[in-house]
A tleap script that builds the chain and sets N, CA, C and O, in Angstrom:
source leaprc.protein.ff14SB
mol = sequence {
  NMET ALA GLY LYS GLU LYS SER GLY CYS PRO
  VAL ASN LEU SER LEU GLU ILE VAL GLY ASP
  ARG TRP THR LEU LEU ILE ILE ARG ASP MET
  VAL PHE ALA GLY LYS LYS HIE PHE ARG GLU
  PHE LEU HIE SER ASP GLU GLY ILE SER SER
  ARG THR LEU ALA GLU ARG LEU GLN THR LEU
  LEU ASP GLU GLY ILE VAL THR ARG HIE ASP
  ASP PRO ASN HIE LYS LEU LYS THR VAL TYR
  GLN LEU ALA GLN ALA GLY ILE ASP LEU LEU
  PRO VAL LEU VAL SER LEU GLY ASP TRP GLY
  ASN ARG TYR ARG PRO ALA ASP PRO ARG LEU
  GLY ALA ILE ALA LYS GLU LEU ALA GLY GLY
  GLY PRO LYS ALA ILE ALA ARG MET LYS ARG
  LYS LEU ALA SER GLU HIE LEU ALA ALA CGLU
}
set mol.1.N position { 100.518 115.260 112.839 }
set mol.1.CA position { 99.397 115.021 113.779 }
set mol.1.C position { 100.205 114.580 115.051 }
set mol.1.O position { 99.785 114.905 116.162 }
set mol.2.N position { 101.203 113.945 114.928 }
set mol.2.CA position { 101.956 113.173 115.941 }
set mol.2.C position { 101.926 114.246 117.064 }
set mol.2.O position { 102.202 115.420 116.818 }
set mol.3.N position { 101.556 113.777 118.400 }
set mol.3.CA position { 101.363 114.259 119.674 }
set mol.3.C position { 100.319 115.060 119.921 }
set mol.3.O position { 100.218 115.695 120.971 }
set mol.4.N position { 99.351 115.098 118.856 }
set mol.4.CA position { 97.999 116.017 119.170 }
set mol.4.C position { 96.674 114.961 119.439 }
set mol.4.O position { 95.475 115.240 119.469 }
set mol.5.N position { 97.267 113.815 119.598 }
set mol.5.CA position { 96.111 112.621 119.628 }
set mol.5.C position { 95.268 112.838 121.125 }
set mol.5.O position { 95.939 113.121 122.118 }
set mol.6.N position { 93.979 112.713 121.224 }
set mol.6.CA position { 93.219 112.900 122.407 }
set mol.6.C position { 93.009 111.602 123.206 }
set mol.6.O position { 92.516 111.625 124.334 }
set mol.7.N position { 93.426 110.383 122.545 }
set mol.7.CA position { 93.569 109.298 123.501 }
set mol.7.C position { 94.364 108.275 122.610 }
set mol.7.O position { 94.797 108.516 121.483 }
set mol.8.N position { 94.482 107.111 123.290 }
set mol.8.CA position { 95.502 105.960 123.040 }
set mol.8.C position { 94.620 104.894 121.803 }
set mol.8.O position { 95.076 104.105 120.976 }
set mol.9.N position { 93.271 105.272 122.110 }
set mol.9.CA position { 92.397 104.067 121.473 }
set mol.9.C position { 92.730 104.021 120.166 }
set mol.9.O position { 92.622 105.053 119.505 }
set mol.10.N position { 93.258 102.647 119.477 }
set mol.10.CA position { 93.623 102.763 117.973 }
set mol.10.C position { 92.473 103.309 117.216 }
set mol.10.O position { 92.786 104.232 116.466 }
set mol.11.N position { 91.241 102.980 117.220 }
set mol.11.CA position { 90.179 103.485 116.298 }
set mol.11.C position { 90.134 104.958 116.495 }
set mol.11.O position { 89.852 105.544 115.450 }
set mol.12.N position { 90.307 105.648 117.410 }
set mol.12.CA position { 90.588 107.255 117.467 }
set mol.12.C position { 91.785 107.501 117.143 }
set mol.12.O position { 92.012 108.674 116.844 }
set mol.13.N position { 92.832 106.612 117.092 }
set mol.13.CA position { 94.197 106.988 116.483 }
set mol.13.C position { 94.198 107.228 114.706 }
set mol.13.O position { 94.688 108.025 113.906 }
set mol.14.N position { 93.419 106.135 114.680 }
set mol.14.CA position { 93.225 105.887 112.737 }
set mol.14.C position { 92.198 107.061 112.595 }
set mol.14.O position { 92.430 107.697 111.567 }
set mol.15.N position { 91.362 107.441 113.157 }
set mol.15.CA position { 90.277 108.350 112.668 }
set mol.15.C position { 90.736 109.853 112.700 }
set mol.15.O position { 90.169 110.780 112.122 }
set mol.16.N position { 91.848 109.928 113.467 }
set mol.16.CA position { 92.382 111.224 113.776 }
set mol.16.C position { 93.104 111.656 112.287 }
set mol.16.O position { 93.360 112.782 111.862 }
set mol.17.N position { 93.331 110.316 111.661 }
set mol.17.CA position { 94.342 110.840 110.528 }
set mol.17.C position { 93.360 110.572 109.195 }
set mol.17.O position { 93.303 111.369 108.259 }
set mol.18.N position { 92.601 109.332 109.256 }
set mol.18.CA position { 91.812 109.309 107.907 }
set mol.18.C position { 90.350 109.109 108.139 }
set mol.18.O position { 89.559 108.510 107.411 }
set mol.19.N position { 90.122 109.715 109.287 }
set mol.19.CA position { 88.505 109.999 109.644 }
set mol.19.C position { 87.581 111.072 108.678 }
set mol.19.O position { 86.353 111.142 108.746 }
set mol.20.N position { 88.321 111.781 107.891 }
set mol.20.CA position { 87.351 112.715 107.108 }
set mol.20.C position { 87.186 112.152 105.770 }
set mol.20.O position { 87.927 111.253 105.375 }
set mol.21.N position { 86.257 112.635 105.062 }
set mol.21.CA position { 85.965 111.800 103.679 }
set mol.21.C position { 87.117 112.182 102.736 }
set mol.21.O position { 87.655 111.420 101.933 }
set mol.22.N position { 87.424 113.509 102.958 }
set mol.22.CA position { 88.507 113.508 101.934 }
set mol.22.C position { 89.961 112.906 101.882 }
set mol.22.O position { 90.689 112.865 100.891 }
set mol.23.N position { 90.188 112.529 102.925 }
set mol.23.CA position { 91.695 111.736 103.051 }
set mol.23.C position { 91.429 110.402 102.432 }
set mol.23.O position { 92.143 110.013 101.508 }
set mol.24.N position { 90.442 109.680 102.889 }
set mol.24.CA position { 90.202 108.563 102.321 }
set mol.24.C position { 89.845 108.362 100.671 }
set mol.24.O position { 90.192 107.427 99.949 }
set mol.25.N position { 89.046 109.541 100.327 }
set mol.25.CA position { 88.950 109.824 98.787 }
set mol.25.C position { 90.224 109.853 98.173 }
set mol.25.O position { 90.463 109.177 97.173 }
set mol.26.N position { 91.108 110.637 98.739 }
set mol.26.CA position { 92.340 110.852 98.236 }
set mol.26.C position { 93.173 109.452 97.907 }
set mol.26.O position { 93.650 109.075 96.836 }
set mol.27.N position { 93.174 108.944 98.952 }
set mol.27.CA position { 93.603 107.359 98.821 }
set mol.27.C position { 93.112 106.313 97.793 }
set mol.27.O position { 93.746 105.430 97.216 }
set mol.28.N position { 91.528 106.729 97.711 }
set mol.28.CA position { 90.716 105.828 96.899 }
set mol.28.C position { 91.237 106.175 95.678 }
set mol.28.O position { 91.325 105.234 94.888 }
set mol.29.N position { 91.634 107.326 95.261 }
set mol.29.CA position { 91.791 107.784 93.838 }
set mol.29.C position { 93.386 107.195 93.502 }
set mol.29.O position { 93.651 106.695 92.409 }
set mol.30.N position { 94.233 107.309 94.425 }
set mol.30.CA position { 95.430 106.758 94.222 }
set mol.30.C position { 95.469 105.090 93.686 }
set mol.30.O position { 95.973 104.513 92.722 }
set mol.31.N position { 94.521 104.612 95.055 }
set mol.31.CA position { 94.439 102.933 94.591 }
set mol.31.C position { 93.698 102.700 93.403 }
set mol.31.O position { 94.208 101.939 92.580 }
set mol.32.N position { 92.809 103.108 93.204 }
set mol.32.CA position { 91.649 102.505 92.067 }
set mol.32.C position { 91.718 103.323 90.881 }
set mol.32.O position { 91.648 102.795 89.771 }
set mol.33.N position { 91.868 104.737 91.043 }
set mol.33.CA position { 92.060 105.470 89.470 }
set mol.33.C position { 93.593 105.911 89.237 }
set mol.33.O position { 93.788 106.792 88.401 }
set mol.34.N position { 94.770 105.319 89.969 }
set mol.34.CA position { 95.852 105.826 89.408 }
set mol.34.C position { 96.318 107.030 89.532 }
set mol.34.O position { 97.483 107.351 89.298 }
set mol.35.N position { 95.252 107.917 89.983 }
set mol.35.CA position { 95.866 109.248 90.207 }
set mol.35.C position { 97.087 109.507 90.977 }
set mol.35.O position { 97.309 108.804 91.963 }
set mol.36.N position { 97.996 110.538 90.602 }
set mol.36.CA position { 99.284 110.767 91.365 }
set mol.36.C position { 99.807 112.273 91.216 }
set mol.36.O position { 100.929 112.609 91.595 }
set mol.37.N position { 98.876 113.156 90.619 }
set mol.37.CA position { 99.075 114.498 90.551 }
set mol.37.C position { 98.232 115.343 91.109 }
set mol.37.O position { 97.066 115.035 90.865 }
set mol.38.N position { 98.380 116.495 91.906 }
set mol.38.CA position { 97.626 117.535 92.241 }
set mol.38.C position { 96.340 117.732 91.587 }
set mol.38.O position { 95.297 117.667 92.238 }
set mol.39.N position { 96.355 117.979 90.279 }
set mol.39.CA position { 95.327 118.678 89.510 }
set mol.39.C position { 94.577 117.533 89.237 }
set mol.39.O position { 93.383 117.758 89.042 }
set mol.40.N position { 95.025 116.077 89.149 }
set mol.40.CA position { 94.197 114.901 88.925 }
set mol.40.C position { 93.161 114.691 90.026 }
set mol.40.O position { 91.960 114.506 89.830 }
set mol.41.N position { 93.827 114.748 91.311 }
set mol.41.CA position { 92.745 115.194 92.344 }
set mol.41.C position { 91.848 115.863 92.514 }
set mol.41.O position { 90.792 115.452 92.996 }
set mol.42.N position { 92.054 116.990 92.173 }
set mol.42.CA position { 91.105 118.056 91.973 }
set mol.42.C position { 90.002 117.780 91.127 }
set mol.42.O position { 88.936 118.329 91.401 }
set mol.43.N position { 90.068 117.047 90.175 }
set mol.43.CA position { 89.137 116.684 89.228 }
set mol.43.C position { 88.287 115.336 89.528 }
set mol.43.O position { 87.720 114.667 88.664 }
set mol.44.N position { 88.308 115.077 90.862 }
set mol.44.CA position { 87.550 113.740 91.045 }
set mol.44.C position { 86.064 114.577 91.296 }
set mol.44.O position { 85.969 115.795 91.451 }
set mol.45.N position { 84.897 113.556 91.293 }
set mol.45.CA position { 83.592 113.764 91.055 }
set mol.45.C position { 83.055 114.503 92.288 }
set mol.45.O position { 82.134 115.317 92.222 }
set mol.46.N position { 83.662 114.182 93.357 }
set mol.46.CA position { 83.342 114.687 94.639 }
set mol.46.C position { 83.549 116.268 94.818 }
set mol.46.O position { 82.801 116.845 95.608 }
set mol.47.N position { 84.546 117.013 94.110 }
set mol.47.CA position { 84.713 118.234 93.913 }
set mol.47.C position { 85.526 118.921 95.138 }
set mol.47.O position { 85.196 119.969 95.691 }
set mol.48.N position { 86.572 118.181 95.427 }
set mol.48.CA position { 87.638 118.588 96.537 }
set mol.48.C position { 88.318 120.258 96.169 }
set mol.48.O position { 88.734 120.648 95.079 }
set mol.49.N position { 88.263 120.903 97.265 }
set mol.49.CA position { 88.876 122.441 96.953 }
set mol.49.C position { 90.383 122.270 96.958 }
set mol.49.O position { 90.894 121.301 97.519 }
set mol.50.N position { 91.101 123.197 96.342 }
set mol.50.CA position { 92.666 123.005 96.286 }
set mol.50.C position { 93.122 123.271 97.790 }
set mol.50.O position { 93.995 122.507 98.202 }
set mol.51.N position { 92.711 124.127 98.560 }
set mol.51.CA position { 93.207 124.356 99.801 }
set mol.51.C position { 92.870 122.907 100.672 }
set mol.51.O position { 93.743 122.420 101.390 }
set mol.52.N position { 91.798 122.403 100.562 }
set mol.52.CA position { 91.295 121.360 101.328 }
set mol.52.C position { 92.285 120.064 100.698 }
set mol.52.O position { 92.383 119.110 101.470 }
set mol.53.N position { 92.875 119.965 99.644 }
set mol.53.CA position { 93.515 119.097 98.991 }
set mol.53.C position { 94.906 119.062 99.639 }
set mol.53.O position { 95.434 118.063 100.126 }
set mol.54.N position { 95.431 120.315 99.572 }
set mol.54.CA position { 96.800 120.452 99.798 }
set mol.54.C position { 96.862 120.548 101.302 }
set mol.54.O position { 98.015 120.633 101.727 }
set mol.55.N position { 95.924 120.557 102.197 }
set mol.55.CA position { 95.956 120.167 103.602 }
set mol.55.C position { 96.140 118.687 103.964 }
set mol.55.O position { 96.905 118.154 104.767 }
set mol.56.N position { 95.139 118.140 103.069 }
set mol.56.CA position { 95.038 116.306 103.264 }
set mol.56.C position { 96.167 115.851 102.746 }
set mol.56.O position { 96.655 114.801 103.165 }
set mol.57.N position { 96.772 116.608 101.714 }
set mol.57.CA position { 98.144 115.797 101.060 }
set mol.57.C position { 99.474 116.014 102.177 }
set mol.57.O position { 100.382 115.210 102.388 }
set mol.58.N position { 99.303 117.128 102.697 }
set mol.58.CA position { 100.312 117.432 103.513 }
set mol.58.C position { 100.446 116.644 104.886 }
set mol.58.O position { 101.490 116.248 105.404 }
set mol.59.N position { 98.987 116.492 105.410 }
set mol.59.CA position { 98.725 115.388 106.337 }
set mol.59.C position { 99.292 114.090 106.009 }
set mol.59.O position { 100.024 113.543 106.834 }
set mol.60.N position { 99.027 113.525 104.867 }
set mol.60.CA position { 99.100 112.313 104.664 }
set mol.60.C position { 100.683 112.182 104.451 }
set mol.60.O position { 101.190 111.078 104.649 }
set mol.61.N position { 101.342 113.065 104.127 }
set mol.61.CA position { 102.713 112.970 103.736 }
set mol.61.C position { 103.418 113.042 105.278 }
set mol.61.O position { 104.310 112.267 105.621 }
set mol.62.N position { 102.928 113.983 106.045 }
set mol.62.CA position { 103.582 114.017 107.428 }
set mol.62.C position { 103.393 112.881 107.956 }
set mol.62.O position { 104.364 112.430 108.563 }
set mol.63.N position { 102.356 112.188 107.927 }
set mol.63.CA position { 102.152 110.660 108.598 }
set mol.63.C position { 102.566 109.638 108.176 }
set mol.63.O position { 102.292 108.552 108.688 }
set mol.64.N position { 103.452 109.819 106.960 }
set mol.64.CA position { 103.997 108.702 106.250 }
set mol.64.C position { 103.037 107.711 105.549 }
set mol.64.O position { 103.268 106.503 105.510 }
set mol.65.N position { 101.925 108.302 104.988 }
set mol.65.CA position { 101.030 107.434 104.242 }
set mol.65.C position { 101.054 107.707 102.752 }
set mol.65.O position { 100.612 106.911 101.923 }
set mol.66.N position { 101.604 108.900 102.456 }
set mol.66.CA position { 102.128 108.981 101.120 }
set mol.66.C position { 103.523 109.711 101.044 }
set mol.66.O position { 103.998 110.399 101.948 }
set mol.67.N position { 104.075 109.463 99.883 }
set mol.67.CA position { 105.291 110.210 99.784 }
set mol.67.C position { 105.361 111.076 98.300 }
set mol.67.O position { 104.609 110.795 97.367 }
set mol.68.N position { 106.136 111.910 98.249 }
set mol.68.CA position { 105.981 113.040 97.047 }
set mol.68.C position { 107.430 112.908 96.697 }
set mol.68.O position { 108.379 112.688 97.450 }
set mol.69.N position { 107.403 113.131 95.084 }
set mol.69.CA position { 108.862 112.972 94.466 }
set mol.69.C position { 108.602 114.004 93.105 }
set mol.69.O position { 107.474 114.189 92.649 }
set mol.70.N position { 109.671 114.552 92.619 }
set mol.70.CA position { 109.646 115.124 91.422 }
set mol.70.C position { 109.364 114.142 90.180 }
set mol.70.O position { 109.986 113.136 89.838 }
set mol.71.N position { 108.089 114.824 89.544 }
set mol.71.CA position { 108.074 113.963 88.388 }
set mol.71.C position { 108.956 114.115 87.203 }
set mol.71.O position { 109.254 115.195 86.694 }
set mol.72.N position { 109.352 112.941 86.805 }
set mol.72.CA position { 110.674 112.858 86.031 }
set mol.72.C position { 110.122 113.102 84.485 }
set mol.72.O position { 110.948 113.405 83.623 }
set mol.73.N position { 109.049 113.001 84.221 }
set mol.73.CA position { 108.457 113.656 83.005 }
set mol.73.C position { 108.157 114.852 82.631 }
set mol.73.O position { 108.052 115.196 81.454 }
set mol.74.N position { 107.945 115.807 83.919 }
set mol.74.CA position { 107.617 117.188 83.851 }
set mol.74.C position { 108.367 117.951 85.062 }
set mol.74.O position { 108.162 117.694 86.248 }
set mol.75.N position { 109.067 118.711 84.692 }
set mol.75.CA position { 109.968 119.415 85.705 }
set mol.75.C position { 108.922 120.285 86.846 }
set mol.75.O position { 109.269 120.374 88.024 }
set mol.76.N position { 107.807 120.814 86.423 }
set mol.76.CA position { 107.113 121.336 87.365 }
set mol.76.C position { 106.033 120.730 88.176 }
set mol.76.O position { 105.353 121.427 88.929 }
set mol.77.N position { 105.839 119.360 88.041 }
set mol.77.CA position { 104.964 118.380 88.637 }
set mol.77.C position { 105.421 117.829 89.502 }
set mol.77.O position { 106.578 117.439 89.338 }
set mol.78.N position { 104.844 117.583 90.614 }
set mol.78.CA position { 105.263 116.425 91.720 }
set mol.78.C position { 104.271 115.447 91.733 }
set mol.78.O position { 103.102 115.711 91.449 }
set mol.79.N position { 104.705 114.199 92.081 }
set mol.79.CA position { 103.918 112.796 92.013 }
set mol.79.C position { 103.893 112.515 93.573 }
set mol.79.O position { 104.672 112.872 94.457 }
set mol.80.N position { 102.983 111.918 93.602 }
set mol.80.CA position { 102.306 111.524 95.020 }
set mol.80.C position { 102.279 110.012 94.681 }
set mol.80.O position { 101.897 109.631 93.575 }
set mol.81.N position { 102.710 109.113 95.695 }
set mol.81.CA position { 102.598 107.744 95.707 }
set mol.81.C position { 102.283 107.262 96.990 }
set mol.81.O position { 102.457 108.042 97.926 }
set mol.82.N position { 101.807 106.006 97.250 }
set mol.82.CA position { 101.392 105.430 98.416 }
set mol.82.C position { 102.830 104.995 99.142 }
set mol.82.O position { 103.785 104.539 98.513 }
set mol.83.N position { 102.809 105.199 100.450 }
set mol.83.CA position { 103.727 104.772 101.072 }
set mol.83.C position { 103.308 103.325 101.646 }
set mol.83.O position { 102.115 103.105 101.435 }
set mol.84.N position { 103.880 102.429 102.220 }
set mol.84.CA position { 103.374 101.122 102.691 }
set mol.84.C position { 102.219 101.324 103.535 }
set mol.84.O position { 101.309 100.498 103.613 }
set mol.85.N position { 102.256 102.602 104.274 }
set mol.85.CA position { 101.111 102.603 105.596 }
set mol.85.C position { 99.940 102.887 104.299 }
set mol.85.O position { 98.954 102.157 104.400 }
set mol.86.N position { 99.928 103.666 103.332 }
set mol.86.CA position { 98.680 103.675 102.545 }
set mol.86.C position { 98.332 102.447 101.947 }
set mol.86.O position { 97.145 102.119 101.944 }
set mol.87.N position { 99.204 101.703 101.431 }
set mol.87.CA position { 98.768 100.521 100.875 }
set mol.87.C position { 98.203 99.572 101.668 }
set mol.87.O position { 97.523 98.643 101.233 }
set mol.88.N position { 98.528 99.819 103.136 }
set mol.88.CA position { 97.970 98.812 104.240 }
set mol.88.C position { 96.654 99.504 104.262 }
set mol.88.O position { 95.860 98.811 104.898 }
set mol.89.N position { 96.069 100.680 103.783 }
set mol.89.CA position { 94.528 100.881 104.032 }
set mol.89.C position { 93.719 100.227 103.141 }
set mol.89.O position { 92.528 100.155 103.445 }
set mol.90.N position { 94.151 99.643 101.923 }
set mol.90.CA position { 93.465 98.913 101.074 }
set mol.90.C position { 92.202 98.105 101.610 }
set mol.90.O position { 91.077 98.206 101.120 }
set mol.91.N position { 92.604 97.144 102.872 }
set mol.91.CA position { 91.237 96.561 103.570 }
set mol.91.C position { 90.286 97.562 104.161 }
set mol.91.O position { 89.173 97.150 104.489 }
set mol.92.N position { 90.565 98.732 104.325 }
set mol.92.CA position { 89.562 99.603 104.954 }
set mol.92.C position { 88.537 100.125 103.755 }
set mol.92.O position { 87.327 100.335 103.840 }
set mol.93.N position { 89.347 100.255 102.704 }
set mol.93.CA position { 88.752 100.957 101.357 }
set mol.93.C position { 87.461 99.855 100.752 }
set mol.93.O position { 86.275 100.062 100.495 }
set mol.94.N position { 88.375 98.549 100.669 }
set mol.94.CA position { 87.520 97.425 100.542 }
set mol.94.C position { 86.387 97.439 101.372 }
set mol.94.O position { 85.284 97.613 100.855 }
set mol.95.N position { 86.496 97.287 102.535 }
set mol.95.CA position { 85.132 97.184 103.247 }
set mol.95.C position { 84.101 98.471 103.522 }
set mol.95.O position { 82.940 98.452 103.930 }
set mol.96.N position { 84.769 99.349 103.229 }
set mol.96.CA position { 83.724 100.656 103.121 }
set mol.96.C position { 82.925 100.646 101.755 }
set mol.96.O position { 81.735 100.915 101.591 }
set mol.97.N position { 83.887 100.261 100.795 }
set mol.97.CA position { 83.302 99.952 99.166 }
set mol.97.C position { 82.179 99.041 99.399 }
set mol.97.O position { 81.047 99.270 98.972 }
set mol.98.N position { 82.556 97.828 100.197 }
set mol.98.CA position { 81.551 96.717 100.188 }
set mol.98.C position { 80.344 97.051 100.846 }
set mol.98.O position { 79.281 96.720 100.323 }
set mol.99.N position { 80.366 97.807 102.175 }
set mol.99.CA position { 79.500 98.373 102.733 }
set mol.99.C position { 78.469 99.335 102.081 }
set mol.99.O position { 77.258 99.124 102.145 }
set mol.100.N position { 79.097 100.552 101.364 }
set mol.100.CA position { 78.611 101.214 100.324 }
set mol.100.C position { 77.750 100.697 99.348 }
set mol.100.O position { 76.824 101.274 98.777 }
set mol.101.N position { 78.188 99.449 99.207 }
set mol.101.CA position { 77.357 98.970 97.900 }
set mol.101.C position { 76.256 98.206 98.074 }
set mol.101.O position { 75.372 97.935 97.261 }
set mol.102.N position { 76.425 97.775 99.575 }
set mol.102.CA position { 75.203 96.652 100.095 }
set mol.102.C position { 74.235 97.864 100.351 }
set mol.102.O position { 73.079 97.674 99.973 }
set mol.103.N position { 74.559 99.271 101.021 }
set mol.103.CA position { 73.608 99.729 101.785 }
set mol.103.C position { 73.234 101.154 101.529 }
set mol.103.O position { 72.482 101.803 102.256 }
set mol.104.N position { 73.983 101.719 100.126 }
set mol.104.CA position { 73.665 102.887 99.592 }
set mol.104.C position { 73.689 102.683 98.385 }
set mol.104.O position { 74.262 101.670 97.982 }
set mol.105.N position { 72.988 103.713 97.331 }
set mol.105.CA position { 72.332 103.908 96.097 }
set mol.105.C position { 73.740 103.925 95.216 }
set mol.105.O position { 74.093 104.972 94.673 }
set mol.106.N position { 74.462 102.806 95.113 }
set mol.106.CA position { 76.164 102.725 94.338 }
set mol.106.C position { 75.578 102.872 93.194 }
set mol.106.O position { 74.370 102.860 92.956 }
set mol.107.N position { 76.801 103.069 92.211 }
set mol.107.CA position { 76.835 103.392 90.859 }
set mol.107.C position { 76.804 101.633 90.444 }
set mol.107.O position { 77.594 100.977 91.122 }
set mol.108.N position { 76.125 100.970 89.595 }
set mol.108.CA position { 76.178 99.682 89.468 }
set mol.108.C position { 77.523 99.105 89.124 }
set mol.108.O position { 77.991 98.065 89.588 }
set mol.109.N position { 78.262 100.162 87.978 }
set mol.109.CA position { 79.917 99.573 87.610 }
set mol.109.C position { 80.746 99.780 89.050 }
set mol.109.O position { 81.633 98.975 89.331 }
set mol.110.N position { 80.497 100.640 89.752 }
set mol.110.CA position { 81.504 100.806 90.801 }
set mol.110.C position { 81.350 99.800 91.886 }
set mol.110.O position { 82.298 99.435 92.581 }
set mol.111.N position { 80.181 99.379 92.009 }
set mol.111.CA position { 79.390 98.674 93.032 }
set mol.111.C position { 79.912 97.239 92.750 }
set mol.111.O position { 80.230 96.424 93.616 }
set mol.112.N position { 79.952 97.057 91.425 }
set mol.112.CA position { 80.470 95.588 90.902 }
set mol.112.C position { 81.888 95.437 91.108 }
set mol.112.O position { 82.184 94.260 91.313 }
set mol.113.N position { 82.855 96.224 91.123 }
set mol.113.CA position { 84.330 96.461 91.447 }
set mol.113.C position { 84.500 96.101 92.987 }
set mol.113.O position { 85.299 95.287 93.449 }
set mol.114.N position { 83.503 96.942 93.744 }
set mol.114.CA position { 83.603 96.593 95.173 }
set mol.114.C position { 83.213 95.242 95.661 }
set mol.114.O position { 83.742 94.820 96.689 }
set mol.115.N position { 82.396 94.570 95.064 }
set mol.115.CA position { 81.650 93.283 95.441 }
set mol.115.C position { 82.451 92.174 94.840 }
set mol.115.O position { 82.492 91.033 95.302 }
set mol.116.N position { 83.111 92.607 93.734 }
set mol.116.CA position { 84.622 91.672 93.212 }
set mol.116.C position { 85.747 91.623 94.332 }
set mol.116.O position { 86.240 90.590 94.785 }
set mol.117.N position { 86.003 92.671 94.626 }
set mol.117.CA position { 87.560 92.729 95.471 }
set mol.117.C position { 87.097 92.056 96.789 }
set mol.117.O position { 87.751 91.114 97.236 }
set mol.118.N position { 85.634 92.657 97.631 }
set mol.118.CA position { 85.617 92.048 98.704 }
set mol.118.C position { 85.149 90.526 98.671 }
set mol.118.O position { 85.451 89.790 99.611 }
set mol.119.N position { 84.426 90.065 97.612 }
set mol.119.CA position { 84.123 88.558 97.491 }
set mol.119.C position { 85.498 87.934 97.126 }
set mol.119.O position { 85.473 86.734 96.851 }
set mol.120.N position { 86.686 88.570 97.084 }
set mol.120.CA position { 87.814 87.516 96.464 }
set mol.120.C position { 88.634 87.495 98.008 }
set mol.120.O position { 89.577 86.716 98.154 }
set mol.121.N position { 88.233 88.343 99.061 }
set mol.121.CA position { 88.793 87.743 100.433 }
set mol.121.C position { 90.220 88.250 100.489 }
set mol.121.O position { 90.890 88.819 99.628 }
set mol.122.N position { 90.463 87.945 101.548 }
set mol.122.CA position { 92.222 88.079 101.661 }
set mol.122.C position { 93.259 87.864 100.726 }
set mol.122.O position { 94.362 88.410 100.748 }
set mol.123.N position { 92.898 87.138 100.000 }
set mol.123.CA position { 93.921 86.766 98.569 }
set mol.123.C position { 93.751 87.758 97.630 }
set mol.123.O position { 94.717 88.281 97.073 }
set mol.124.N position { 92.443 88.110 97.370 }
set mol.124.CA position { 92.517 89.184 96.064 }
set mol.124.C position { 93.005 90.567 96.952 }
set mol.124.O position { 93.780 91.329 96.374 }
set mol.125.N position { 92.595 90.887 98.259 }
set mol.125.CA position { 93.381 92.035 98.870 }
set mol.125.C position { 94.996 91.723 99.005 }
set mol.125.O position { 95.765 92.684 98.964 }
set mol.126.N position { 95.394 90.703 99.128 }
set mol.126.CA position { 96.843 90.695 98.933 }
set mol.126.C position { 97.476 90.754 97.721 }
set mol.126.O position { 98.630 91.174 97.639 }
set mol.127.N position { 96.741 90.316 96.604 }
set mol.127.CA position { 97.322 90.282 95.287 }
set mol.127.C position { 97.203 92.050 94.941 }
set mol.127.O position { 98.232 92.541 94.476 }
set mol.128.N position { 96.496 92.607 95.064 }
set mol.128.CA position { 96.362 93.981 94.906 }
set mol.128.C position { 97.046 94.647 95.842 }
set mol.128.O position { 97.382 95.760 95.436 }
set mol.129.N position { 97.352 94.431 96.827 }
set mol.129.CA position { 98.491 95.158 97.604 }
set mol.129.C position { 99.873 94.773 97.168 }
set mol.129.O position { 100.721 95.659 97.259 }
set mol.130.N position { 100.285 93.475 96.661 }
set mol.130.CA position { 101.601 93.342 95.925 }
set mol.130.C position { 101.370 94.325 94.520 }
set mol.130.O position { 102.396 94.945 94.241 }
set mol.131.N position { 100.375 94.544 93.718 }
set mol.131.CA position { 100.500 95.197 92.525 }
set mol.131.C position { 100.719 96.589 92.927 }
set mol.131.O position { 101.528 97.276 92.303 }
set mol.132.N position { 100.032 97.077 93.967 }
set mol.132.CA position { 100.107 98.609 94.324 }
set mol.132.C position { 101.718 98.675 95.093 }
set mol.132.O position { 102.225 99.796 95.086 }
set mol.133.N position { 102.228 97.973 95.500 }
set mol.133.CA position { 103.810 98.148 95.874 }
set mol.133.C position { 104.641 98.353 94.986 }
set mol.133.O position { 105.603 99.120 94.985 }
set mol.134.N position { 104.116 97.365 93.890 }
set mol.134.CA position { 105.318 97.537 92.655 }
set mol.134.C position { 105.223 98.610 92.014 }
set mol.134.O position { 106.228 99.036 91.446 }
set mol.135.N position { 103.896 99.378 91.936 }
set mol.135.CA position { 103.636 100.422 91.383 }
set mol.135.C position { 104.130 101.842 92.253 }
set mol.135.O position { 104.632 102.869 91.796 }
set mol.136.N position { 103.853 101.559 93.410 }
set mol.136.CA position { 104.151 102.787 94.369 }
set mol.136.C position { 105.430 103.103 95.129 }
set mol.136.O position { 105.846 104.210 95.470 }
set mol.137.N position { 106.136 101.527 95.385 }
set mol.137.CA position { 106.979 101.809 96.300 }
set mol.137.C position { 108.364 101.588 95.592 }
set mol.137.O position { 109.406 101.874 96.182 }
set mol.138.N position { 108.362 101.015 94.171 }
set mol.138.CA position { 109.800 101.071 93.201 }
set mol.138.C position { 110.537 102.585 93.610 }
set mol.138.O position { 111.741 102.636 93.859 }
set mol.139.N position { 109.791 103.615 93.640 }
set mol.139.CA position { 110.419 104.872 93.340 }
set mol.139.C position { 111.321 104.961 94.766 }
set mol.139.O position { 112.429 105.484 94.658 }
set mol.140.N position { 110.962 104.544 95.913 }
set mol.140.CA position { 111.640 104.825 97.207 }
set mol.140.C position { 112.894 104.085 97.038 }
set mol.140.O position { 113.737 104.086 97.935 }
savepdb mol mol.pdb
quit
């Protein structure tokens, strides 16, 4: 997407990459559900199409938000992992989850997770970012 930006506004620049629901849901699935294979993303409750998923994953790869590696356990599979830029989106996901839990009819179990993480503040987010880094950046 580099070079296609409509303005230099930081909010606009961010939304040009992660401003659609599917992109953040893919990142959500990587962060909170540990998904890493194409087929796993397809089975999310929201029902993303394979074409949309492939397009969004390619954008995330092109923008350096995720990385793609051959799966050492299966010759025909690819593993997607978060790059540092993807891990740094955690506070955005936490804020969205907290807002959705407070103002939308969230699932109580998922809402409790959002509330706990948001309530833990910067220390909880930093702990989770360290955990994600150890899981996702080790392969790089």
